[in-house]
N, CA, C and O atoms as a Tripos MOL2 file, in Angstrom:
@<TRIPOS>MOLECULE
protein
  208   207    52     0     0
PROTEIN
NO_CHARGES

@<TRIPOS>ATOM
      1 N          16.4730   93.5610   11.3640 N.3       1 MET1
      2 CA         15.2310   93.2550   12.0520 C.3       1 MET1
      3 C          15.3250   91.9300   12.8010 C.2       1 MET1
      4 O          14.3420   91.1910   12.8740 O.2       1 MET1
      5 N          16.4610   91.6300   13.3420 N.am      2 ASP2
      6 CA         16.6270   90.3840   14.0890 C.3       2 ASP2
      7 C          15.8480   90.3800   15.3930 C.2       2 ASP2
      8 O          15.5690   89.3150   15.9450 O.2       2 ASP2
      9 N          15.4990   91.5410   15.8860 N.am      3 PHE3
     10 CA         14.8400   91.6030   17.1810 C.3       3 PHE3
     11 C          13.3890   91.1390   17.1270 C.2       3 PHE3
     12 O          12.8120   90.8430   18.1740 O.2       3 PHE3
     13 N          12.7810   91.0650   15.9490 N.am      4 VAL4
     14 CA         11.3610   90.7100   15.8560 C.3       4 VAL4
     15 C          11.1300   89.2660   16.2810 C.2       4 VAL4
     16 O          10.2610   89.0000   17.1120 O.2       4 VAL4
     17 N          11.8950   88.3300   15.7260 N.am      5 TYR5
     18 CA         11.6560   86.9410   16.1170 C.3       5 TYR5
     19 C          12.1300   86.6600   17.5370 C.2       5 TYR5
     20 O          11.6020   85.7650   18.1970 O.2       5 TYR5
     21 N          13.1110   87.4080   18.0130 N.am      6 ILE6
     22 CA         13.5150   87.2660   19.4140 C.3       6 ILE6
     23 C          12.3990   87.7590   20.3310 C.2       6 ILE6
     24 O          12.1070   87.1390   21.3540 O.2       6 ILE6
     25 N          11.7790   88.8740   19.9580 N.am      7 ALA7
     26 CA         10.6590   89.3990   20.7480 C.3       7 ALA7
     27 C           9.4670   88.4480   20.7180 C.2       7 ALA7
     28 O           8.7840   88.2790   21.7280 O.2       7 ALA7
     29 N           9.2130   87.8260   19.5690 N.am      8 LEU8
     30 CA          8.1120   86.8600   19.4800 C.3       8 LEU8
     31 C           8.3880   85.6240   20.3260 C.2       8 LEU8
     32 O           7.4740   85.0890   20.9530 O.2       8 LEU8
     33 N           9.6260   85.1670   20.3520 N.am      9 LEU9
     34 CA          9.9710   84.0270   21.2110 C.3       9 LEU9
     35 C           9.8330   84.4000   22.6850 C.2       9 LEU9
     36 O           9.3690   83.5930   23.4920 O.2       9 LEU9
     37 N          10.2320   85.6140   23.0340 N.am     10 ALA10
     38 CA         10.0700   86.0760   24.4220 C.3      10 ALA10
     39 C           8.5930   86.1550   24.7880 C.2      10 ALA10
     40 O           8.2020   85.7760   25.8920 O.2      10 ALA10
     41 N           7.7780   86.6450   23.8670 N.am     11 LEU11
     42 CA          6.3350   86.7060   24.1020 C.3      11 LEU11
     43 C           5.7480   85.3130   24.2880 C.2      11 LEU11
     44 O           4.9070   85.1000   25.1610 O.2      11 LEU11
     45 N           6.1920   84.3680   23.4670 N.am     12 ALA12
     46 CA          5.7090   82.9920   23.5980 C.3      12 ALA12
     47 C           6.0840   82.4170   24.9680 C.2      12 ALA12
     48 O           5.2660   81.7630   25.6140 O.2      12 ALA12
     49 N           7.2990   82.6580   25.4000 N.am     13 GLY13
     50 CA          7.7110   82.1860   26.7250 C.3      13 GLY13
     51 C           6.9010   82.8210   27.8410 C.2      13 GLY13
     52 O           6.5160   82.1470   28.7960 O.2      13 GLY13
     53 N           6.6450   84.1040   27.7230 N.am     14 PHE14
     54 CA          5.8370   84.8110   28.7160 C.3      14 PHE14
     55 C           4.4220   84.2320   28.7720 C.2      14 PHE14
     56 O           3.8690   84.0360   29.8540 O.2      14 PHE14
     57 N           3.8460   83.9640   27.6090 N.am     15 LEU15
     58 CA          2.5000   83.4010   27.5610 C.3      15 LEU15
     59 C           2.4560   81.9800   28.1120 C.2      15 LEU15
     60 O           1.4880   81.6050   28.7730 O.2      15 LEU15
     61 N           3.4810   81.1930   27.8520 N.am     16 ILE16
     62 CA          3.5400   79.8400   28.4110 C.3      16 ILE16
     63 C           3.6210   79.9000   29.9340 C.2      16 ILE16
     64 O           2.9650   79.1210   30.6260 O.2      16 ILE16
     65 N           4.4120   80.8100   30.4420 N.am     17 GLY17
     66 CA          4.4930   80.9680   31.8990 C.3      17 GLY17
     67 C           3.1700   81.3780   32.5100 C.2      17 GLY17
     68 O           2.7980   80.8930   33.5790 O.2      17 GLY17
     69 N           2.4580   82.2670   31.8380 N.am     18 GLY18
     70 CA          1.1330   82.6610   32.3230 C.3      18 GLY18
     71 C           0.1460   81.5180   32.2840 C.2      18 GLY18
     72 O          -0.6610   81.3520   33.1990 O.2      18 GLY18
     73 N           0.2070   80.7290   31.2240 N.am     19 ALA19
     74 CA         -0.6920   79.5780   31.1260 C.3      19 ALA19
     75 C          -0.3960   78.5640   32.2190 C.2      19 ALA19
     76 O          -1.3150   77.9960   32.8100 O.2      19 ALA19
     77 N           0.8770   78.3360   32.4870 N.am     20 TYR20
     78 CA          1.2570   77.3970   33.5510 C.3      20 TYR20
     79 C           0.7530   77.8830   34.9020 C.2      20 TYR20
     80 O           0.2760   77.0940   35.7180 O.2      20 TYR20
     81 N           0.8600   79.1770   35.1280 N.am     21 THR21
     82 CA          0.4300   79.7390   36.4070 C.3      21 THR21
     83 C          -1.0850   79.6530   36.5790 C.2      21 THR21
     84 O          -1.5700   79.3890   37.6790 O.2      21 THR21
     85 N          -1.8180   79.8680   35.5200 N.am     22 LEU22
     86 CA         -3.2770   79.9150   35.6070 C.3      22 LEU22
     87 C          -3.9570   78.5620   35.4430 C.2      22 LEU22
     88 O          -5.1740   78.4750   35.6050 O.2      22 LEU22
     89 N          -3.2290   77.5210   35.1320 N.am     23 TRP23
     90 CA         -3.8440   76.2440   34.7710 C.3      23 TRP23
     91 C          -4.7820   75.7020   35.8460 C.2      23 TRP23
     92 O          -5.8630   75.2120   35.5160 O.2      23 TRP23
     93 N          -4.4030   75.7760   37.1150 N.am     24 LYS24
     94 CA         -5.2420   75.1870   38.1640 C.3      24 LYS24
     95 C          -6.4900   76.0140   38.4610 C.2      24 LYS24
     96 O          -7.5170   75.4610   38.8550 O.2      24 LYS24
     97 N          -6.4140   77.3220   38.2770 N.am     25 SER25
     98 CA         -7.5500   78.1490   38.6710 C.3      25 SER25
     99 C          -8.4580   78.5210   37.4950 C.2      25 SER25
    100 O          -9.6800   78.5210   37.6410 O.2      25 SER25
    101 N          -7.8840   78.8360   36.3440 N.am     26 MET26
    102 CA         -8.6970   79.2850   35.2100 C.3      26 MET26
    103 C          -8.2150   78.5990   33.9340 C.2      26 MET26
    104 O          -7.3870   79.1350   33.1970 O.2      26 MET26
    105 N          -8.7470   77.4120   33.6930 N.am     27 LYS27
    106 CA         -8.2770   76.6040   32.5740 C.3      27 LYS27
    107 C          -8.5780   77.2370   31.2060 C.2      27 LYS27
    108 O          -7.7710   77.1080   30.2860 O.2      27 LYS27
    109 N          -9.7080   77.9090   31.0590 N.am     28 LEU28
    110 CA        -10.0500   78.5170   29.7780 C.3      28 LEU28
    111 C          -9.0470   79.6030   29.4000 C.2      28 LEU28
    112 O          -8.5890   79.6610   28.2580 O.2      28 LEU28
    113 N          -8.7140   80.4480   30.3420 N.am     29 VAL29
    114 CA         -7.7330   81.5040   30.0820 C.3      29 VAL29
    115 C          -6.3620   80.8940   29.8080 C.2      29 VAL29
    116 O          -5.6210   81.3880   28.9580 O.2      29 VAL29
    117 N          -6.0280   79.8350   30.5150 N.am     30 ALA30
    118 CA         -4.7480   79.1720   30.2950 C.3      30 ALA30
    119 C          -4.6740   78.5900   28.8850 C.2      30 ALA30
    120 O          -3.6300   78.6720   28.2380 O.2      30 ALA30
    121 N          -5.7510   78.0130   28.4110 N.am     31 VAL31
    122 CA         -5.7720   77.4630   27.0530 C.3      31 VAL31
    123 C          -5.6350   78.5890   26.0300 C.2      31 VAL31
    124 O          -4.9290   78.4350   25.0320 O.2      31 VAL31
    125 N          -6.2920   79.6990   26.2640 N.am     32 LEU32
    126 CA         -6.1670   80.8440   25.3540 C.3      32 LEU32
    127 C          -4.7340   81.3750   25.3330 C.2      32 LEU32
    128 O          -4.2280   81.7580   24.2780 O.2      32 LEU32
    129 N          -4.0890   81.3980   26.4830 N.am     33 LEU33
    130 CA         -2.6960   81.8210   26.5300 C.3      33 LEU33
    131 C          -1.7930   80.8410   25.7930 C.2      33 LEU33
    132 O          -0.8430   81.2490   25.1250 O.2      33 LEU33
    133 N          -2.0880   79.5500   25.9140 N.am     34 LEU34
    134 CA         -1.3150   78.5540   25.1790 C.3      34 LEU34
    135 C          -1.4880   78.7040   23.6710 C.2      34 LEU34
    136 O          -0.5290   78.5500   22.9150 O.2      34 LEU34
    137 N          -2.6910   78.9990   23.2400 N.am     35 VAL35
    138 CA         -2.9310   79.2240   21.8150 C.3      35 VAL35
    139 C          -2.1290   80.4340   21.3390 C.2      35 VAL35
    140 O          -1.5180   80.4040   20.2710 O.2      35 VAL35
    141 N          -2.1380   81.4970   22.1410 N.am     36 GLY36
    142 CA         -1.3450   82.6740   21.7990 C.3      36 GLY36
    143 C           0.1400   82.3730   21.7600 C.2      36 GLY36
    144 O           0.8630   82.8970   20.9120 O.2      36 GLY36
    145 N           0.5980   81.5310   22.6740 N.am     37 ALA37
    146 CA          2.0130   81.1670   22.7000 C.3      37 ALA37
    147 C           2.3940   80.3640   21.4620 C.2      37 ALA37
    148 O           3.4670   80.5670   20.8930 O.2      37 ALA37
    149 N           1.5250   79.4600   21.0490 N.am     38 VAL38
    150 CA          1.8070   78.6720   19.8460 C.3      38 VAL38
    151 C           1.8370   79.5840   18.6220 C.2      38 VAL38
    152 O           2.7010   79.4340   17.7590 O.2      38 VAL38
    153 N           0.9120   80.5130   18.5420 N.am     39 LEU39
    154 CA          0.9010   81.4490   17.4160 C.3      39 LEU39
    155 C           2.1410   82.3320   17.4090 C.2      39 LEU39
    156 O           2.7250   82.5710   16.3520 O.2      39 LEU39
    157 N           2.5500   82.8190   18.5810 N.am     40 ALA40
    158 CA          3.7520   83.6490   18.6560 C.3      40 ALA40
    159 C           4.9890   82.8380   18.2920 C.2      40 ALA40
    160 O           5.8720   83.3350   17.5930 O.2      40 ALA40
    161 N           5.0610   81.5950   18.7600 N.am     41 GLY41
    162 CA          6.1880   80.7410   18.4090 C.3      41 GLY41
    163 C           6.2310   80.4270   16.9260 C.2      41 GLY41
    164 O           7.3000   80.4400   16.3160 O.2      41 GLY41
    165 N           5.0710   80.1440   16.3420 N.am     42 ALA42
    166 CA          5.0190   79.8710   14.9070 C.3      42 ALA42
    167 C           5.3740   81.1170   14.1050 C.2      42 ALA42
    168 O           6.0400   81.0300   13.0740 O.2      42 ALA42
    169 N           4.9310   82.2630   14.5760 N.am     43 GLY43
    170 CA          5.2970   83.5100   13.9110 C.3      43 GLY43
    171 C           6.7800   83.7800   13.9880 C.2      43 GLY43
    172 O           7.3760   84.2730   13.0290 O.2      43 GLY43
    173 N           7.3820   83.4630   15.1180 N.am     44 ALA44
    174 CA          8.8300   83.6500   15.2640 C.3      44 ALA44
    175 C           9.5980   82.7440   14.3220 C.2      44 ALA44
    176 O          10.5710   83.1710   13.7000 O.2      44 ALA44
    177 N           9.1690   81.5030   14.2140 N.am     45 VAL45
    178 CA          9.8410   80.5650   13.3080 C.3      45 VAL45
    179 C           9.6510   81.0000   11.8600 C.2      45 VAL45
    180 O          10.5950   80.9570   11.0700 O.2      45 VAL45
    181 N           8.4430   81.4150   11.5080 N.am     46 ALA46
    182 CA          8.1910   81.8710   10.1420 C.3      46 ALA46
    183 C           9.0110   83.1160    9.8160 C.2      46 ALA46
    184 O           9.5550   83.2320    8.7180 O.2      46 ALA46
    185 N           9.1020   84.0450   10.7650 N.am     47 TRP47
    186 CA          9.8910   85.2490   10.5430 C.3      47 TRP47
    187 C          11.3660   84.9010   10.3680 C.2      47 TRP47
    188 O          12.0460   85.4300    9.4880 O.2      47 TRP47
    189 N          11.8400   84.0120   11.2120 N.am     48 TRP48
    190 CA         13.2560   83.6160   11.1310 C.3      48 TRP48
    191 C          13.5610   82.9050    9.8190 C.2      48 TRP48
    192 O          14.6030   83.1380    9.2050 O.2      48 TRP48
    193 N          12.6440   82.0330    9.3910 N.am     49 MET49
    194 CA         12.8560   81.3170    8.1400 C.3      49 MET49
    195 C          12.8190   82.2510    6.9330 C.2      49 MET49
    196 O          13.4800   81.9890    5.9280 O.2      49 MET49
    197 N          12.0590   83.3280    7.0220 N.am     50 SER50
    198 CA         11.9880   84.2550    5.8980 C.3      50 SER50
    199 C          13.2560   85.1050    5.7790 C.2      50 SER50
    200 O          13.5410   85.6470    4.7110 O.2      50 SER50
    201 N          14.0130   85.2220    6.8670 N.am     51 THR51
    202 CA         15.2320   86.0370    6.8210 C.3      51 THR51
    203 C          16.4780   85.1960    6.5110 C.2      51 THR51
    204 O          17.5400   85.7470    6.2180 O.2      51 THR51
    205 N          16.3500   83.8710    6.5760 N.am     52 VAL52
    206 CA         17.5120   83.0140    6.3410 C.3      52 VAL52
    207 C          17.7210   82.7950    4.8590 C.2      52 VAL52
    208 O          18.6550   82.0960    4.4640 O.2      52 VAL52
@<TRIPOS>BOND
     1     1     2 1
     2     2     3 1
     3     3     4 2
     4     3     5 am
     5     5     6 1
     6     6     7 1
     7     7     8 2
     8     7     9 am
     9     9    10 1
    10    10    11 1
    11    11    12 2
    12    11    13 am
    13    13    14 1
    14    14    15 1
    15    15    16 2
    16    15    17 am
    17    17    18 1
    18    18    19 1
    19    19    20 2
    20    19    21 am
    21    21    22 1
    22    22    23 1
    23    23    24 2
    24    23    25 am
    25    25    26 1
    26    26    27 1
    27    27    28 2
    28    27    29 am
    29    29    30 1
    30    30    31 1
    31    31    32 2
    32    31    33 am
    33    33    34 1
    34    34    35 1
    35    35    36 2
    36    35    37 am
    37    37    38 1
    38    38    39 1
    39    39    40 2
    40    39    41 am
    41    41    42 1
    42    42    43 1
    43    43    44 2
    44    43    45 am
    45    45    46 1
    46    46    47 1
    47    47    48 2
    48    47    49 am
    49    49    50 1
    50    50    51 1
    51    51    52 2
    52    51    53 am
    53    53    54 1
    54    54    55 1
    55    55    56 2
    56    55    57 am
    57    57    58 1
    58    58    59 1
    59    59    60 2
    60    59    61 am
    61    61    62 1
    62    62    63 1
    63    63    64 2
    64    63    65 am
    65    65    66 1
    66    66    67 1
    67    67    68 2
    68    67    69 am
    69    69    70 1
    70    70    71 1
    71    71    72 2
    72    71    73 am
    73    73    74 1
    74    74    75 1
    75    75    76 2
    76    75    77 am
    77    77    78 1
    78    78    79 1
    79    79    80 2
    80    79    81 am
    81    81    82 1
    82    82    83 1
    83    83    84 2
    84    83    85 am
    85    85    86 1
    86    86    87 1
    87    87    88 2
    88    87    89 am
    89    89    90 1
    90    90    91 1
    91    91    92 2
    92    91    93 am
    93    93    94 1
    94    94    95 1
    95    95    96 2
    96    95    97 am
    97    97    98 1
    98    98    99 1
    99    99   100 2
   100    99   101 am
   101   101   102 1
   102   102   103 1
   103   103   104 2
   104   103   105 am
   105   105   106 1
   106   106   107 1
   107   107   108 2
   108   107   109 am
   109   109   110 1
   110   110   111 1
   111   111   112 2
   112   111   113 am
   113   113   114 1
   114   114   115 1
   115   115   116 2
   116   115   117 am
   117   117   118 1
   118   118   119 1
   119   119   120 2
   120   119   121 am
   121   121   122 1
   122   122   123 1
   123   123   124 2
   124   123   125 am
   125   125   126 1
   126   126   127 1
   127   127   128 2
   128   127   129 am
   129   129   130 1
   130   130   131 1
   131   131   132 2
   132   131   133 am
   133   133   134 1
   134   134   135 1
   135   135   136 2
   136   135   137 am
   137   137   138 1
   138   138   139 1
   139   139   140 2
   140   139   141 am
   141   141   142 1
   142   142   143 1
   143   143   144 2
   144   143   145 am
   145   145   146 1
   146   146   147 1
   147   147   148 2
   148   147   149 am
   149   149   150 1
   150   150   151 1
   151   151   152 2
   152   151   153 am
   153   153   154 1
   154   154   155 1
   155   155   156 2
   156   155   157 am
   157   157   158 1
   158   158   159 1
   159   159   160 2
   160   159   161 am
   161   161   162 1
   162   162   163 1
   163   163   164 2
   164   163   165 am
   165   165   166 1
   166   166   167 1
   167   167   168 2
   168   167   169 am
   169   169   170 1
   170   170   171 1
   171   171   172 2
   172   171   173 am
   173   173   174 1
   174   174   175 1
   175   175   176 2
   176   175   177 am
   177   177   178 1
   178   178   179 1
   179   179   180 2
   180   179   181 am
   181   181   182 1
   182   182   183 1
   183   183   184 2
   184   183   185 am
   185   185   186 1
   186   186   187 1
   187   187   188 2
   188   187   189 am
   189   189   190 1
   190   190   191 1
   191   191   192 2
   192   191   193 am
   193   193   194 1
   194   194   195 1
   195   195   196 2
   196   195   197 am
   197   197   198 1
   198   198   199 1
   199   199   200 2
   200   199   201 am
   201   201   202 1
   202   202   203 1
   203   203   204 2
   204   203   205 am
   205   205   206 1
   206   206   207 1
   207   207   208 2
@<TRIPOS>SUBSTRUCTURE
     1 MET1         2 RESIDUE 1 A MET
     2 ASP2         6 RESIDUE 1 A ASP
     3 PHE3        10 RESIDUE 1 A PHE
     4 VAL4        14 RESIDUE 1 A VAL
     5 TYR5        18 RESIDUE 1 A TYR
     6 ILE6        22 RESIDUE 1 A ILE
     7 ALA7        26 RESIDUE 1 A ALA
     8 LEU8        30 RESIDUE 1 A LEU
     9 LEU9        34 RESIDUE 1 A LEU
    10 ALA10       38 RESIDUE 1 A ALA
    11 LEU11       42 RESIDUE 1 A LEU
    12 ALA12       46 RESIDUE 1 A ALA
    13 GLY13       50 RESIDUE 1 A GLY
    14 PHE14       54 RESIDUE 1 A PHE
    15 LEU15       58 RESIDUE 1 A LEU
    16 ILE16       62 RESIDUE 1 A ILE
    17 GLY17       66 RESIDUE 1 A GLY
    18 GLY18       70 RESIDUE 1 A GLY
    19 ALA19       74 RESIDUE 1 A ALA
    20 TYR20       78 RESIDUE 1 A TYR
    21 THR21       82 RESIDUE 1 A THR
    22 LEU22       86 RESIDUE 1 A LEU
    23 TRP23       90 RESIDUE 1 A TRP
    24 LYS24       94 RESIDUE 1 A LYS
    25 SER25       98 RESIDUE 1 A SER
    26 MET26      102 RESIDUE 1 A MET
    27 LYS27      106 RESIDUE 1 A LYS
    28 LEU28      110 RESIDUE 1 A LEU
    29 VAL29      114 RESIDUE 1 A VAL
    30 ALA30      118 RESIDUE 1 A ALA
    31 VAL31      122 RESIDUE 1 A VAL
    32 LEU32      126 RESIDUE 1 A LEU
    33 LEU33      130 RESIDUE 1 A LEU
    34 LEU34      134 RESIDUE 1 A LEU
    35 VAL35      138 RESIDUE 1 A VAL
    36 GLY36      142 RESIDUE 1 A GLY
    37 ALA37      146 RESIDUE 1 A ALA
    38 VAL38      150 RESIDUE 1 A VAL
    39 LEU39      154 RESIDUE 1 A LEU
    40 ALA40      158 RESIDUE 1 A ALA
    41 GLY41      162 RESIDUE 1 A GLY
    42 ALA42      166 RESIDUE 1 A ALA
    43 GLY43      170 RESIDUE 1 A GLY
    44 ALA44      174 RESIDUE 1 A ALA
    45 VAL45      178 RESIDUE 1 A VAL
    46 ALA46      182 RESIDUE 1 A ALA
    47 TRP47      186 RESIDUE 1 A TRP
    48 TRP48      190 RESIDUE 1 A TRP
    49 MET49      194 RESIDUE 1 A MET
    50 SER50      198 RESIDUE 1 A SER
    51 THR51      202 RESIDUE 1 A THR
    52 VAL52      206 RESIDUE 1 A VAL
């Protein structure tokens, strides 16, 4: 199941890119995307630590 934390890291990167793109026009949505990215990144780290 190594692909789960890789997929979560990819999702976090995708969300960060979306937040960066939306920052000037829609700050609320950008903040929500950043929160999702932090959660996905934390989930990826937690998943990886549980398999090590």
